[in-house]
PyMOL commands that place a pseudoatom at each C-alpha (Angstrom):
pseudoatom trace, name=CA, resn=UNK, resi=1, chain=A, elem=C, hetatm=0, pos=[-36.702, -16.426, -20.615]
pseudoatom trace, name=CA, resn=UNK, resi=2, chain=A, elem=C, hetatm=0, pos=[-33.789, -18.690, -19.646]
pseudoatom trace, name=CA, resn=UNK, resi=3, chain=A, elem=C, hetatm=0, pos=[-31.555, -17.026, -22.268]
pseudoatom trace, name=CA, resn=UNK, resi=4, chain=A, elem=C, hetatm=0, pos=[-32.487, -13.600, -20.906]
pseudoatom trace, name=CA, resn=UNK, resi=5, chain=A, elem=C, hetatm=0, pos=[-31.539, -14.683, -17.377]
pseudoatom trace, name=CA, resn=UNK, resi=6, chain=A, elem=C, hetatm=0, pos=[-28.160, -15.973, -18.556]
pseudoatom trace, name=CA, resn=UNK, resi=7, chain=A, elem=C, hetatm=0, pos=[-27.589, -12.760, -20.507]
pseudoatom trace, name=CA, resn=UNK, resi=8, chain=A, elem=C, hetatm=0, pos=[-28.389, -10.609, -17.435]
pseudoatom trace, name=CA, resn=UNK, resi=9, chain=A, elem=C, hetatm=0, pos=[-26.072, -12.762, -15.298]
pseudoatom trace, name=CA, resn=UNK, resi=10, chain=A, elem=C, hetatm=0, pos=[-23.265, -12.378, -17.846]
pseudoatom trace, name=CA, resn=UNK, resi=11, chain=A, elem=C, hetatm=0, pos=[-23.704, -8.590, -17.979]
pseudoatom trace, name=CA, resn=UNK, resi=12, chain=A, elem=C, hetatm=0, pos=[-23.764, -8.365, -14.157]
pseudoatom trace, name=CA, resn=UNK, resi=13, chain=A, elem=C, hetatm=0, pos=[-20.554, -10.363, -13.817]
pseudoatom trace, name=CA, resn=UNK, resi=14, chain=A, elem=C, hetatm=0, pos=[-18.902, -8.256, -16.508]
pseudoatom trace, name=CA, resn=UNK, resi=15, chain=A, elem=C, hetatm=0, pos=[-19.891, -5.006, -14.769]
pseudoatom trace, name=CA, resn=UNK, resi=16, chain=A, elem=C, hetatm=0, pos=[-18.628, -6.273, -11.401]
pseudoatom trace, name=CA, resn=UNK, resi=17, chain=A, elem=C, hetatm=0, pos=[-15.297, -7.233, -12.973]
pseudoatom trace, name=CA, resn=UNK, resi=18, chain=A, elem=C, hetatm=0, pos=[-14.931, -3.746, -14.462]
pseudoatom trace, name=CA, resn=UNK, resi=19, chain=A, elem=C, hetatm=0, pos=[-15.809, -2.100, -11.137]
pseudoatom trace, name=CA, resn=UNK, resi=20, chain=A, elem=C, hetatm=0, pos=[-13.293, -4.324, -9.364]
pseudoatom trace, name=CA, resn=UNK, resi=21, chain=A, elem=C, hetatm=0, pos=[-10.518, -3.449, -11.758]
pseudoatom trace, name=CA, resn=UNK, resi=22, chain=A, elem=C, hetatm=0, pos=[-11.333, 0.276, -11.362]
pseudoatom trace, name=CA, resn=UNK, resi=23, chain=A, elem=C, hetatm=0, pos=[-10.950, -0.073, -7.585]
pseudoatom trace, name=CA, resn=UNK, resi=24, chain=A, elem=C, hetatm=0, pos=[-7.719, -2.010, -8.060]
pseudoatom trace, name=CA, resn=UNK, resi=25, chain=A, elem=C, hetatm=0, pos=[-6.406, 0.822, -10.236]
pseudoatom trace, name=CA, resn=UNK, resi=26, chain=A, elem=C, hetatm=0, pos=[-7.279, 3.355, -7.534]
pseudoatom trace, name=CA, resn=UNK, resi=27, chain=A, elem=C, hetatm=0, pos=[-5.403, 1.279, -4.962]
pseudoatom trace, name=CA, resn=UNK, resi=28, chain=A, elem=C, hetatm=0, pos=[-2.414, 0.920, -7.303]
pseudoatom trace, name=CA, resn=UNK, resi=29, chain=A, elem=C, hetatm=0, pos=[-2.288, 4.721, -7.570]
pseudoatom trace, name=CA, resn=UNK, resi=30, chain=A, elem=C, hetatm=0, pos=[-2.389, 5.017, -3.760]
pseudoatom trace, name=CA, resn=UNK, resi=31, chain=A, elem=C, hetatm=0, pos=[0.447, 2.470, -3.449]
pseudoatom trace, name=CA, resn=UNK, resi=32, chain=A, elem=C, hetatm=0, pos=[2.528, 4.495, -5.911]
pseudoatom trace, name=CA, resn=UNK, resi=33, chain=A, elem=C, hetatm=0, pos=[1.788, 7.682, -3.943]
pseudoatom trace, name=CA, resn=UNK, resi=34, chain=A, elem=C, hetatm=0, pos=[3.009, 5.891, -0.810]
pseudoatom trace, name=CA, resn=UNK, resi=35, chain=A, elem=C, hetatm=0, pos=[6.209, 4.781, -2.574]
pseudoatom trace, name=CA, resn=UNK, resi=36, chain=A, elem=C, hetatm=0, pos=[6.950, 8.304, -3.769]
pseudoatom trace, name=CA, resn=UNK, resi=37, chain=A, elem=C, hetatm=0, pos=[6.156, 9.833, -0.360]
pseudoatom trace, name=CA, resn=UNK, resi=38, chain=A, elem=C, hetatm=0, pos=[8.503, 7.367, 1.346]
pseudoatom trace, name=CA, resn=UNK, resi=39, chain=A, elem=C, hetatm=0, pos=[11.317, 8.320, -1.040]
pseudoatom trace, name=CA, resn=UNK, resi=40, chain=A, elem=C, hetatm=0, pos=[10.713, 12.077, -0.825]
pseudoatom trace, name=CA, resn=UNK, resi=41, chain=A, elem=C, hetatm=0, pos=[10.081, 12.103, 2.908]
pseudoatom trace, name=CA, resn=UNK, resi=42, chain=A, elem=C, hetatm=0, pos=[7.456, 14.812, 2.441]
pseudoatom trace, name=CA, resn=UNK, resi=43, chain=A, elem=C, hetatm=0, pos=[5.613, 15.024, 5.745]
pseudoatom trace, name=CA, resn=UNK, resi=44, chain=A, elem=C, hetatm=0, pos=[2.339, 16.281, 4.200]
pseudoatom trace, name=CA, resn=UNK, resi=45, chain=A, elem=C, hetatm=0, pos=[2.262, 13.476, 1.628]
pseudoatom trace, name=CA, resn=UNK, resi=46, chain=A, elem=C, hetatm=0, pos=[2.973, 10.823, 4.278]
pseudoatom trace, name=CA, resn=UNK, resi=47, chain=A, elem=C, hetatm=0, pos=[0.338, 12.295, 6.589]
pseudoatom trace, name=CA, resn=UNK, resi=48, chain=A, elem=C, hetatm=0, pos=[-2.238, 12.361, 3.779]
pseudoatom trace, name=CA, resn=UNK, resi=49, chain=A, elem=C, hetatm=0, pos=[-1.750, 8.736, 2.692]
pseudoatom trace, name=CA, resn=UNK, resi=50, chain=A, elem=C, hetatm=0, pos=[-1.776, 7.215, 6.197]
pseudoatom trace, name=CA, resn=UNK, resi=51, chain=A, elem=C, hetatm=0, pos=[-4.986, 6.461, 8.083]
pseudoatom trace, name=CA, resn=UNK, resi=52, chain=A, elem=C, hetatm=0, pos=[-5.363, 7.916, 11.566]
pseudoatom trace, name=CA, resn=UNK, resi=53, chain=A, elem=C, hetatm=0, pos=[-5.338, 4.387, 13.027]
pseudoatom trace, name=CA, resn=UNK, resi=54, chain=A, elem=C, hetatm=0, pos=[-2.303, 3.188, 11.044]
pseudoatom trace, name=CA, resn=UNK, resi=55, chain=A, elem=C, hetatm=0, pos=[-0.451, 0.140, 12.377]
pseudoatom trace, name=CA, resn=UNK, resi=56, chain=A, elem=C, hetatm=0, pos=[2.941, 0.009, 10.642]
pseudoatom trace, name=CA, resn=UNK, resi=57, chain=A, elem=C, hetatm=0, pos=[4.904, -3.176, 11.294]
pseudoatom trace, name=CA, resn=UNK, resi=58, chain=A, elem=C, hetatm=0, pos=[8.594, -3.646, 10.546]
pseudoatom trace, name=CA, resn=UNK, resi=59, chain=A, elem=C, hetatm=0, pos=[10.282, -6.969, 9.790]
pseudoatom trace, name=CA, resn=UNK, resi=60, chain=A, elem=C, hetatm=0, pos=[12.074, -6.662, 13.144]
pseudoatom trace, name=CA, resn=UNK, resi=61, chain=A, elem=C, hetatm=0, pos=[8.726, -6.761, 14.946]
pseudoatom trace, name=CA, resn=UNK, resi=62, chain=A, elem=C, hetatm=0, pos=[8.765, -3.043, 15.779]
pseudoatom trace, name=CA, resn=UNK, resi=63, chain=A, elem=C, hetatm=0, pos=[5.336, -1.394, 15.484]
pseudoatom trace, name=CA, resn=UNK, resi=64, chain=A, elem=C, hetatm=0, pos=[4.634, 2.265, 14.772]
pseudoatom trace, name=CA, resn=UNK, resi=65, chain=A, elem=C, hetatm=0, pos=[1.481, 4.338, 14.805]
pseudoatom trace, name=CA, resn=UNK, resi=66, chain=A, elem=C, hetatm=0, pos=[0.802, 7.059, 12.236]
pseudoatom trace, name=CA, resn=UNK, resi=67, chain=A, elem=C, hetatm=0, pos=[2.751, 9.760, 14.075]
pseudoatom trace, name=CA, resn=UNK, resi=68, chain=A, elem=C, hetatm=0, pos=[5.835, 7.546, 14.506]
pseudoatom trace, name=CA, resn=UNK, resi=69, chain=A, elem=C, hetatm=0, pos=[5.685, 6.343, 10.876]
pseudoatom trace, name=CA, resn=UNK, resi=70, chain=A, elem=C, hetatm=0, pos=[5.477, 9.896, 9.501]
pseudoatom trace, name=CA, resn=UNK, resi=71, chain=A, elem=C, hetatm=0, pos=[8.177, 11.225, 11.856]
pseudoatom trace, name=CA, resn=UNK, resi=72, chain=A, elem=C, hetatm=0, pos=[10.597, 8.367, 11.138]
pseudoatom trace, name=CA, resn=UNK, resi=73, chain=A, elem=C, hetatm=0, pos=[10.530, 8.962, 7.395]
pseudoatom trace, name=CA, resn=UNK, resi=74, chain=A, elem=C, hetatm=0, pos=[10.081, 12.758, 7.374]
pseudoatom trace, name=CA, resn=UNK, resi=75, chain=A, elem=C, hetatm=0, pos=[12.984, 13.206, 9.811]
pseudoatom trace, name=CA, resn=UNK, resi=76, chain=A, elem=C, hetatm=0, pos=[15.280, 10.989, 7.718]
pseudoatom trace, name=CA, resn=UNK, resi=77, chain=A, elem=C, hetatm=0, pos=[15.718, 8.416, 10.474]
pseudoatom trace, name=CA, resn=UNK, resi=78, chain=A, elem=C, hetatm=0, pos=[14.414, 5.927, 7.892]
pseudoatom trace, name=CA, resn=UNK, resi=79, chain=A, elem=C, hetatm=0, pos=[15.803, 7.287, 4.632]
pseudoatom trace, name=CA, resn=UNK, resi=80, chain=A, elem=C, hetatm=0, pos=[14.788, 5.542, 1.424]
pseudoatom trace, name=CA, resn=UNK, resi=81, chain=A, elem=C, hetatm=0, pos=[16.946, 6.502, -1.558]
pseudoatom trace, name=CA, resn=UNK, resi=82, chain=A, elem=C, hetatm=0, pos=[15.105, 4.162, -3.950]
pseudoatom trace, name=CA, resn=UNK, resi=83, chain=A, elem=C, hetatm=0, pos=[12.157, 1.801, -3.574]
pseudoatom trace, name=CA, resn=UNK, resi=84, chain=A, elem=C, hetatm=0, pos=[11.008, -0.771, -6.116]
pseudoatom trace, name=CA, resn=UNK, resi=85, chain=A, elem=C, hetatm=0, pos=[7.906, -2.931, -5.689]
pseudoatom trace, name=CA, resn=UNK, resi=86, chain=A, elem=C, hetatm=0, pos=[7.961, -6.289, -7.478]
pseudoatom trace, name=CA, resn=UNK, resi=87, chain=A, elem=C, hetatm=0, pos=[5.387, -9.060, -7.951]
pseudoatom trace, name=CA, resn=UNK, resi=88, chain=A, elem=C, hetatm=0, pos=[2.558, -6.871, -6.692]
pseudoatom trace, name=CA, resn=UNK, resi=89, chain=A, elem=C, hetatm=0, pos=[-0.943, -8.251, -6.245]
pseudoatom trace, name=CA, resn=UNK, resi=90, chain=A, elem=C, hetatm=0, pos=[-4.030, -6.268, -5.270]
pseudoatom trace, name=CA, resn=UNK, resi=91, chain=A, elem=C, hetatm=0, pos=[-7.258, -7.757, -3.915]
pseudoatom trace, name=CA, resn=UNK, resi=92, chain=A, elem=C, hetatm=0, pos=[-10.160, -5.394, -3.237]
pseudoatom trace, name=CA, resn=UNK, resi=93, chain=A, elem=C, hetatm=0, pos=[-13.156, -6.479, -1.174]
pseudoatom trace, name=CA, resn=UNK, resi=94, chain=A, elem=C, hetatm=0, pos=[-15.626, -3.687, -0.556]
pseudoatom trace, name=CA, resn=UNK, resi=95, chain=A, elem=C, hetatm=0, pos=[-13.822, -0.818, 1.161]
pseudoatom trace, name=CA, resn=UNK, resi=96, chain=A, elem=C, hetatm=0, pos=[-10.754, -2.907, 2.026]
pseudoatom trace, name=CA, resn=UNK, resi=97, chain=A, elem=C, hetatm=0, pos=[-7.787, -3.759, -0.158]
pseudoatom trace, name=CA, resn=UNK, resi=98, chain=A, elem=C, hetatm=0, pos=[-4.907, -6.149, 0.454]
pseudoatom trace, name=CA, resn=UNK, resi=99, chain=A, elem=C, hetatm=0, pos=[-1.698, -5.464, -1.412]
pseudoatom trace, name=CA, resn=UNK, resi=100, chain=A, elem=C, hetatm=0, pos=[1.293, -7.797, -1.385]
pseudoatom trace, name=CA, resn=UNK, resi=101, chain=A, elem=C, hetatm=0, pos=[4.641, -7.157, -2.991]
pseudoatom trace, name=CA, resn=UNK, resi=102, chain=A, elem=C, hetatm=0, pos=[8.367, -7.524, -2.627]
pseudoatom trace, name=CA, resn=UNK, resi=103, chain=A, elem=C, hetatm=0, pos=[10.126, -4.311, -1.608]
pseudoatom trace, name=CA, resn=UNK, resi=104, chain=A, elem=C, hetatm=0, pos=[13.667, -3.781, -2.842]
pseudoatom trace, name=CA, resn=UNK, resi=105, chain=A, elem=C, hetatm=0, pos=[15.210, -0.545, -1.607]
pseudoatom trace, name=CA, resn=UNK, resi=106, chain=A, elem=C, hetatm=0, pos=[18.410, 1.351, -1.156]
pseudoatom trace, name=CA, resn=UNK, resi=107, chain=A, elem=C, hetatm=0, pos=[18.560, 3.170, 2.163]
pseudoatom trace, name=CA, resn=UNK, resi=108, chain=A, elem=C, hetatm=0, pos=[20.708, 5.766, 3.865]
pseudoatom trace, name=CA, resn=UNK, resi=109, chain=A, elem=C, hetatm=0, pos=[19.542, 5.442, 7.472]
pseudoatom trace, name=CA, resn=UNK, resi=110, chain=A, elem=C, hetatm=0, pos=[21.630, 7.668, 9.731]
pseudoatom trace, name=CA, resn=UNK, resi=111, chain=A, elem=C, hetatm=0, pos=[24.012, 8.343, 6.832]
pseudoatom trace, name=CA, resn=UNK, resi=112, chain=A, elem=C, hetatm=0, pos=[24.786, 4.633, 6.516]
pseudoatom trace, name=CA, resn=UNK, resi=113, chain=A, elem=C, hetatm=0, pos=[24.059, 3.201, 3.033]
pseudoatom trace, name=CA, resn=UNK, resi=114, chain=A, elem=C, hetatm=0, pos=[22.211, -0.099, 2.953]
pseudoatom trace, name=CA, resn=UNK, resi=115, chain=A, elem=C, hetatm=0, pos=[19.895, -2.318, 0.979]
pseudoatom trace, name=CA, resn=UNK, resi=116, chain=A, elem=C, hetatm=0, pos=[16.702, -4.107, 1.999]
pseudoatom trace, name=CA, resn=UNK, resi=117, chain=A, elem=C, hetatm=0, pos=[14.663, -6.852, 0.389]
pseudoatom trace, name=CA, resn=UNK, resi=118, chain=A, elem=C, hetatm=0, pos=[11.395, -7.579, 2.207]
pseudoatom trace, name=CA, resn=UNK, resi=119, chain=A, elem=C, hetatm=0, pos=[7.975, -9.057, 1.712]
pseudoatom trace, name=CA, resn=UNK, resi=120, chain=A, elem=C, hetatm=0, pos=[5.207, -6.553, 2.431]
pseudoatom trace, name=CA, resn=UNK, resi=121, chain=A, elem=C, hetatm=0, pos=[1.492, -6.807, 3.200]
pseudoatom trace, name=CA, resn=UNK, resi=122, chain=A, elem=C, hetatm=0, pos=[-0.399, -3.514, 2.993]
pseudoatom trace, name=CA, resn=UNK, resi=123, chain=A, elem=C, hetatm=0, pos=[-3.972, -3.068, 4.182]
pseudoatom trace, name=CA, resn=UNK, resi=124, chain=A, elem=C, hetatm=0, pos=[-5.842, -0.163, 2.600]
pseudoatom trace, name=CA, resn=UNK, resi=125, chain=A, elem=C, hetatm=0, pos=[-9.237, 1.226, 3.573]
pseudoatom trace, name=CA, resn=UNK, resi=126, chain=A, elem=C, hetatm=0, pos=[-11.465, 3.445, 1.454]
pseudoatom trace, name=CA, resn=UNK, resi=127, chain=A, elem=C, hetatm=0, pos=[-12.219, 6.509, 3.567]
pseudoatom trace, name=CA, resn=UNK, resi=128, chain=A, elem=C, hetatm=0, pos=[-14.487, 8.913, 1.731]
pseudoatom trace, name=CA, resn=UNK, resi=129, chain=A, elem=C, hetatm=0, pos=[-13.015, 9.248, -1.746]
pseudoatom trace, name=CA, resn=UNK, resi=130, chain=A, elem=C, hetatm=0, pos=[-9.471, 8.250, -0.741]
pseudoatom trace, name=CA, resn=UNK, resi=131, chain=A, elem=C, hetatm=0, pos=[-7.678, 4.971, -0.090]
pseudoatom trace, name=CA, resn=UNK, resi=132, chain=A, elem=C, hetatm=0, pos=[-5.750, 5.248, 3.182]
pseudoatom trace, name=CA, resn=UNK, resi=133, chain=A, elem=C, hetatm=0, pos=[-2.976, 2.977, 4.455]
pseudoatom trace, name=CA, resn=UNK, resi=134, chain=A, elem=C, hetatm=0, pos=[-4.439, 1.280, 7.526]
pseudoatom trace, name=CA, resn=UNK, resi=135, chain=A, elem=C, hetatm=0, pos=[-1.893, -1.478, 8.079]
pseudoatom trace, name=CA, resn=UNK, resi=136, chain=A, elem=C, hetatm=0, pos=[1.525, -2.561, 6.902]
pseudoatom trace, name=CA, resn=UNK, resi=137, chain=A, elem=C, hetatm=0, pos=[3.539, -5.600, 7.861]
pseudoatom trace, name=CA, resn=UNK, resi=138, chain=A, elem=C, hetatm=0, pos=[6.998, -6.348, 6.548]
pseudoatom trace, name=CA, resn=UNK, resi=139, chain=A, elem=C, hetatm=0, pos=[8.601, -9.778, 6.760]
pseudoatom trace, name=CA, resn=UNK, resi=140, chain=A, elem=C, hetatm=0, pos=[11.999, -11.188, 5.915]
pseudoatom trace, name=CA, resn=UNK, resi=141, chain=A, elem=C, hetatm=0, pos=[12.284, -13.127, 2.692]
pseudoatom trace, name=CA, resn=UNK, resi=142, chain=A, elem=C, hetatm=0, pos=[14.343, -16.315, 2.450]
for i in range(1, 142): cmd.bond("trace and resi %d" % i, "trace and resi %d" % (i + 1))
show_as sticks, trace
zoom trace
């Protein structure tokens, strides 16, 4: 009986680990969709990935809601030429996911070429079948 209990516990832990990694993969796909939408500036893609209640924080302290975030990128005011995410970690707890990474990007804001290197915290929420970006905070790296 004791061996059966240990076996059931082992199987349960194994199944939870597989479910967790499946959710992490879903979030990783959503993060990649965000990266591509930010580079392309496609309004529909940005609108689809962002939650209605998005809080988008810049390293300068500026905050944007969903409408401002979408407009800034779709209009080209914030123009990402390339974006690379490095050292990414994903932690899923229920319907919430925390993603941390380093963002390295080439920009062309207002026709002025530039480069940024920032730390990023993304907060994702599972809404229906989709992971939506609920929060983002950038911070300056040393």
